[in-house]
N, C-alpha and C positions, 0 to 999 in steps of 0.2 A: 713338401711338394703338394701341389693341388692340380688335379686334372678336371676339366669341365667336359662332361659327356653329354651329347645332344642327339636325340633321335631325329633322323632325317626323313624317314618315311613312316606313314601309318601302316599298321598291320592290317591285312585283309580281315574283315569281320569274320569270315568263315574259318580263318586260320588261328584266330585268337583263342588261346587256352589260358588256364590259370597261371601257367609259368612264364608267359611271354613278357610280363612286367618285371621278372627277376633277371638281373644281369650278373654274370659271374665275372669278377675281375681278379687279376694277378699282378703284383708288382715285382718286376724283375730288375735286379741291381747286381753289379759286380761286387762280390763280398770283400774284395780287397780294397775297394774304394768307399763303400757305403755300409752303414749299419741301419737296418730298417727297424724302427721301434713300433711295436704293435703287430697287427695282422697284415700278412703279405697277400692274403687271399680271402675272398669273401663274396657275398651276394648283396646287391643293392637293388632297391625297387626303382624302376624307371617306367613311367606311364607309356602305354602303347600309342599315344597320340603324337603326331608329328610336331616337332619343336619342343617337346618336353626335355628338361635339362636336370642334371644332378652334378654335384661336385664331390669328388673323392679326394680326401685329404689323408696323407700319410706323413709321419714324422721321420725324416731321414737324417742321419748324422754322418758327416764326412769323416773318413778315417785317415785321409792323407791330403797333403796340399798339392796344388798343381791344377792343370786343366783335365777334367774328367767328364765322362759321359754321365748324365743324370739317370736316375732310375726311370724305367719305362713302365707304362701301364698296359697290360695285355687284357684283351676282351675275347677269350676263347668262345667259340661257337657263335660268334656274331659276325654277320657279313659286313664288310667295310662300307658297302653302299648304304647300309641302314643307319650307321652311327658314326658321328664325328667326335674325335677326341682331341683335346687341346691341352697342353702344348704338343705339337707334332714334330716329327723329324728328329734325326740324330744331330745333336749339337753338343759342343763342349761348354762346360761352365767352369769359371775360375774359382778355386778354393784357396783362400789365402791362409798362410801358416799362422798359427796362433803365436802371438808375440808374448815372450816371457817378460814379466815385470822385473826391472832391474832398478835397484836403489843406488843412486849416485850421491856420494857424500863429497863435498868440496870444501876445502879450507882456504881462506884468504889470509895472506900474510902481508903485513906492512913492509916499509922500506928496510927495517932492521930485523926482520924475522918475527916480530911480535904480531899478535892478531889485531885485526882492524875492528874497532868498536864504534 
């Protein structure tokens, strides 16, 4: 999964500190449907300038087939008016079952039971 995060507003110059370019993220997923490979939580650097963007990528393995809600990206301590996150909204994604490989052996016989050559 990939999420694109964009800063919608500049920070006020008086309010800017060393930590305003650090964004905490959390990936939330139903553990019955998804296995998250790697870090579920971390910090990324996002410039304080309006329009700055980053992409957060996480490898997610489906554990079941069917229509399931995808993992969600949470940005704690961030006002929603300041940052836009894409993809947005709850939606279902189809997870197709893994098809097992089956070997089919067929024999062709002629009119009298002999094999065809």
